[in-house]
N, C-alpha and C positions, 0 to 999 in steps of 0.2 A: 179930761180925766188924768190928773197928775200922778206920777210914780212917787210913792212914798219911800223915802230912803231911811234907813237906820232901823226899820220895823223888823224885828226877829221874832221867831215863833218861840214862845216860852217854855214849851215842853221838850223841845229839841236840845236845848242848851243845859237845861237843868237835869241832867242824868245822874241819878244816884243808884248806886249798886244795890240790887235787890237780891234777896236770897232766893236760891232755886229750891223749890219744894219738889222732891222726888216722891214717886209712888210709895217706896218703902216707908218714907216718913209719914204718909197719909194713913197707911194700913196699919191695922193692930197688929201686935205680935204673933198672937194665935193663928190669925189668918195667914200671915207671912210665913209661919212654920208650916201650915198646911199646904202652901203652895210649894214650898220647898221639898216637902215629902211627896207630893203629887208628881213633882219634876224628876225626882229620884226615882220614883217607881215607874214612871214612863221611859226613862232612859234603860232600866233594867229590862222592861218588857220588850223594848226595841232591840236590845242586844240579844235576849233569849230567841226573838223571832228570827233574827238574822241567823242565829246558829242552828235553828230548826230548818231554815231554807236551805243552808249549806249542807246539812245532814241529808235532806230529802234529795238535793241534786246528786250528791255522792251516791246514794242507794240507787237513783234511777240510772246513773252511768253505769254502776256495777251490774244492774239487771239487764241493760242493754248489752254489755259486753258479754255476759253470760250467754245470751241468746244468739250471739254471732256464730256464723260458721267458721270453719277453719280457713276458707278462702278470704272471707272479710277480715279476720284477724291477722292474717298474713298480709294483706294488703295494707292494713292500717300500721302494723308495727315493723313489717319487712324484716330487714336484718339486724334490728336493733338488739336482739336477744343474744346472750352468751353463746359462743361456739365451743363445742366440746373438744 
């Protein structure tokens, strides 16, 4: 079995630039607009949910502090208050 010299793969050397087709190019404009609106709505919902969680945590902290005894409050805050 002799080695064949000079034999090249035809597909590897003949590279032509091809256009890259994106998903946005393939979708219709109305579908793309619906996707953009859905994305915007989801981000707004996520922000609203984060704000609601922060508000709930704040209320829970306030309720816990309200139910603390004087000794617990003194241990927690100590001498941080203003002195008369």
